[in-house]
N, C-alpha and C positions, 0 to 999 in steps of 0.2 A: 672598590668601585662596584656598584650594583650592575649586574648584567643587563644589556639592552634587550627590550622585548623583541620577540620574534616578529619580523615584518608581517607574517601571516596572521598574527593574532591582533588584528586591528578591529575596533568596534564596528565601523561602517560595513566593511565586507562581510564580517561575521553575521551581523544583523540582516544584511541584504540576502545572504545565502539562506539563512534560516527563514526569511520571509517567503521563500519558495515553498517551504513546507506549509506555511500558512496558506499559500495559494492552492497548492495541489490537493490539500486535504479538503478544501471546499468542494472540489469535484467528487472526491471519494465519498464524502458525507452526504452531500445534497443529491447527487445522481445515483451512486451505487447503493448507498445504505437507505436514505430516507425516502426517495421518491420513485426511482425506476422500477423496483420490484412491485411496489403497490400500483404504480401506473400500468404496468403490463398485466398484472392480475386483473385489473379493472377492464382492460381492453380484451384480454384473451381468456380470462377465467381460470388460468392455470399458472403455476409457478415454474413448471419444468422448462418452458421456453426461455425464460430469463436465465435459469441455471445453465442451459446448454450454450446460450450466447456468451455468457461470462466465461465458461470453460474454453470454448473455441477461440475467443479473442485472446485469452491468456496463453493458450498453447501457441498461437501465432506469435505473441510477444516472446514466449520462451524460445522459439526458433530464431528470433531476431537478435535478442540481447547477448548471446554468447560472443558475437563479434563486435557489438556496438561499443562496448567499453574499450576493447583493444584498438578499434579504429580511432576512437577519441584520443587514446594515448599517442598513436602514430601521427595523426593529423593536427592535433592541438586545437580542434574545433569543437570541443565539448559544449561550450556555451552556445555556439551557432546551432548545433543540432538540438540543443535543449529548447531554443527559441522556436524552431520550426515544428517540433513535435508538440510543444505546448500550444501553438496556434492551431494545429490540426485537432487537438483534443477539444479545445474551447469551441471551435467551429462546429465540430460534429455533435458535441453535447447540446449546443443551442439548436442544432438542426432537428433533434428529437422532438422538440416542441413545435416545430414547423410541420413535420410530416404526419404527426398524429395528434388528434384533438380528443381528449378524454371527455369533453362535454357532449360529444356526439355518440359515444359508445359506452355501454355498460353490460358486460357479459353476464353478470349476476341477474340483471333485469331482462335478459333474453335478447340483447342487441349487441353481440360481440363485434369487434372491429373486423373488417374484411382482411383476408390473408395478405393482400398487397400492403396495407397499412402496417400490419404487424411486422412483415418482413422489412419494410423501410425503417421502422423504429428500431428494430433489433439490429439492423445493419449500421445505423448511426451510432447506436450504443457500442457495437463491436469495434467500430473505427475509433471512437473516442477512448474506449478502454485500452485498445492496442497502443494508441499514441501516448496515453497517460503512462502506461506501464513502461514503454520504451524510454520516455523522458526521465524516469527515475534513475536509470543507469548513468546518464550524463550528469544529472544533478549530484549523485553520490560521488562521481569522479571529481567534482569541484570541492569536496570537503577538505582534502589535503591542501588545496590552494589557499584556503582562508584560515586554517587552524593547524597548529603544530601538534605532533603526536600526543603529547601529554594533555592537551585540551580538546582533543577530538571527541571524546565521550561527552563532555559537557556541551560542546557546540552542537553535536548531534541531538542531545537531549533538549537544547534550546529550540532546535528546529521542530522536533516532535511536539514540544509544548506549545509553540506558536501555531503549529498546525491545528491542534485541538482548540486553541483560542479562535482561530479562523472559523471553525465549525460553530462555535458559540455565537459568532456574529452573523454568519451566513445562513444558518438554519432558520432563525426567526425572520430574517429578511425574505427568504424564499417562501416561508409559510405565509407571511403577510401578503406577498405577491399572489400566491395561490388563492388566499381568501378574498383578495380584492377582485380577482378576475374570475373566480369560480372554476379554475382549470389548473390541474397539476402541471400541464405542459409549460406553464410560465416559469416553473422552478428551474427547468433546464436552461432557459435563456439567462436567468439570473446567475446560475452556476458558471456558465461559459464566460460571461462578462466579468464576474467577480474574480474568477481564476486568472484571467489574463491581466487584469488591472493590478492584482496583488503580486504577480510575478515580475513586474517591471523593475523593482529594485535589484533583483538578481541579475537582470540583463544589463543594467546600467552601472553597477558598482562592484561586480565580481569579475576580476580579470585574471585569466589563466595565462601564464607565460608559455610561449611556443616551445615545443620540444626541440632538441638539438638536431634531430633528423626528421624534420617535418616533411610529410609526404601527402600525396593526393590519394583519394579512394579510387582504386582500380580493381578489376576482377582478380588480378594477381594478388593484390593485397588481401582481398576477401578470402581467397583460397589459402593464402599463407596464414591468415588468422584462424581459419578452421583447422589447419594443421597444427598451429600453435595451441589451439584449444585441446586437440587430441593429446599433445605432449603434456599439457597441464593436467589433464585428467589422468594420464598414465603416472605422472609424478604424484598426484594426490592418492592414487591407489597404493603407493608405497609409503605415504604419510598418513597412516590410518586414522590417527586422532583428528586430523583436519578433515579427512573424508567423512568421518562420523559427524562432524559439525554440519557439513553440507546436506547429508542425508537427514539428520535430525531437524535442521532448519526447514527442509522441504516438507516434512510431515507436520511440523508445528505451524508453519505458515499456511498449510492447507486448511487447518482449523481456523486460523486468524482470518483468512480470506472468506471462509464461509460465514463466520460471525459478522464480519463487516457488511456482507451483502444481506444477511437475513435477520439481523437483530430487530429491526423495526417490524418486519413481518411477524416474527415470533411474538413480540410484545403485543401486537394487535390481535393476531389470530390464535396464538398459543396461550397467552397469559391474560387476555381479555382487556387490554388497555385500549382507551379511545385513541383516535387519530392524534388529538392534541396531547394527550397524556404520553403516548409513545414518543412524540417529538420532544416533549419535556425531558424524558429520560435520556434521549440522545444528547440534548444540550447539557444536561447534568454530567453525563459521561465525559463530554468534551471539556467542561470546566475542571473536573477532577484530573483528567488526563493532562491538561495544561500544567498543573502543579506536579503531578506524578511523573510526567515525561522528563522534566528538568531534574526531579529527584532521582530518576533512574539513570540519568547521565552522570550524576555525582556518584551514585552507587556503583555504576560500571567502572568508573575510574578508580574507585577505592577497592572494590572486591574482585574486579576482573570480569571480562565479558562472559565467561562460561558460567560463573555463579549467578551473575545477573540474569542470564538467559534462563537458567533453571528456575530461578525465583519467579520470573515473569510467566513461564509456561505453567508452573504449579499454581499460580494465581488464577490463570484461565481455567484450569481444571476444576478448582474449587468453585469458581463462578458458575460453570456449566452445571455442576451437580446441584448447587443450591437453587439455581433458576428453574431447573427441571423438577425439583422435588416439592416446591411450594409456590403458591401464588401470593402469599402474604407480602404486601408492599413494604412493611417495616423490616422484613428480612431480605427480600429480593433487591430492592433499590440500593441500600447501603452496600450490599455485596457486589452489585454491578459497578457502582461508583468507585469502590476501592479496589477490589480484586480484578474486576473486568477491565476497567480503564488502565490500571497499573500494568496488567499483563499485556494488553495490546500495545501500550507505549513502550514497555520494556523490551518486547521482541524486536522492534525496529531499532531502538537505541543500541542495545547490546549486540545485535547482529551486525550492524555497521562496524562497530568497534572490533569485533572478532575478525572480520575480513581484513581490516587495516593491520591487525596484529600478525596475521599470517602471510600477507601478500608481500612479495619483493617490491621495493619502491618503484621500480620501473615497470611493474606489471599490476599496478593498483586497478587500472581500468579493466584488465582482463579478469582479475579475480572478482571484481564487482559484477562483471558480466556473468560469471559462474554463479555468484550470489543471486543475481537477477533471475537466472534459470530456476533456482530453487523457489523463488517467489512467484514467478510467472506460471510455471508448470504445476504448481501446487494449488490447483483449482478444481480438482475432481470432487472435493468435498462440497463445492457449490452445487454441482448437479446432483450429487448423492443426497444432500440435504433436501433439495427441492423434490426429488423423487420420493424420498421417505415422507416428506410432509404431505404430498399428494396422496400417498398410499396409507400411511399409518398415523399421521398427525404430527404436529410440531414438536411435542415433547419427545417422542421417539427419535425424531430427526436430530434434536439437540443432543440427546444422550449418545447418539451414534458417533458424535465427534470425539468422544473420549478415547476411542480405540486408536486412531492415528496420533492423538496428542500424547498418550502414554508411550507409544512406540517411539515417537520423536524425542521425548524426554530421555528415554533409555539411550538413544544414540548420542544425544547431547551430553549425557553423563559420561560417556566414553570418549568424548572429544577433548582436545587440548590445544591451546593457542601455540602451535609450534610452527615457526616461520618456514615456509617452503623455499626452496632454492630456485634461482632463475633457470629457465629452460636454456639448453645449449643453443647456440646460434645455428 
């Protein structure tokens, strides 16, 4: 008699979970990558302000997420927290378009936005980014709810693939809205509405069972989780192959975050692409990442998370070298579409799987919290890239990312998926 399928491996919850990747990547692509850096450059005439805002918001997220996953494990309310942080992100993203009007200001033409307007726009971006980054921890915690271990790589790949499909749909809509109104601020409203609407399936059809020892959030619990985090860090210090993963992931994700934020700015100011042409490259990247994201899920299940991670980061390195070395579209665009998109998708897919490989079952949220720290705090490259671009140009800024990427790959090469033991009570 054939074995019964695992209750977690049901199509509707899996697709609904993956649709949240579709939803949140709309924010990442439309706000962080496509429009906000260009929007702020128009208002302020500099890239550095955007880099600093990104770094500060991610540091704040990094200070929050270590206990977020653990609290989700103890309270059984990961989906509830996911809803509220999603709502906060969508509202703050839409508010960017309310507090700043790019039709009134143009720094290049000698009319920069007043300081109060810049601060308000940067604050809205910072809040949206903090809420977005925090929501990812609760989202990742729900992966074991919908997928069994042997399918988690493929389900994660489906989510990443659908995420990039969301970009393909959202970017043209946002650009159409910008063209129709003559103002980039419209894109932020579109992103907020589209993000929330697309996340509804996850809130309706993903149901996490409550833990046996369900608890409420208290100061004592928060303090206990910080102590538990300390114990986890001490354990990881003695499990060096796993520690190497977290360090390597920190460095490589630093490069990924910088590329996500500055790709369009580089294409327009460093490679000479038009506004429409640069947007077309982003859409093309999303189409290829849709396919390659699911392919990386299959590859992760077949080869293992470590080999898949090294393949993804190596692809990013090749893409950076080629994009900085030549402007020839027939060389740069295929390289970006294949190696750049595949590398970006592979880092997320294989990284999630590596965490699930090493985390004790009862501490999945806590380990995803640590994983979130390596993602959230790895944003110094965003500010470094902006400072280098203002000082020495975009090509030098792009090449500067090779140093942390190479060091991160060295740590990943020394890592191993060795399951850690549970902390003592």
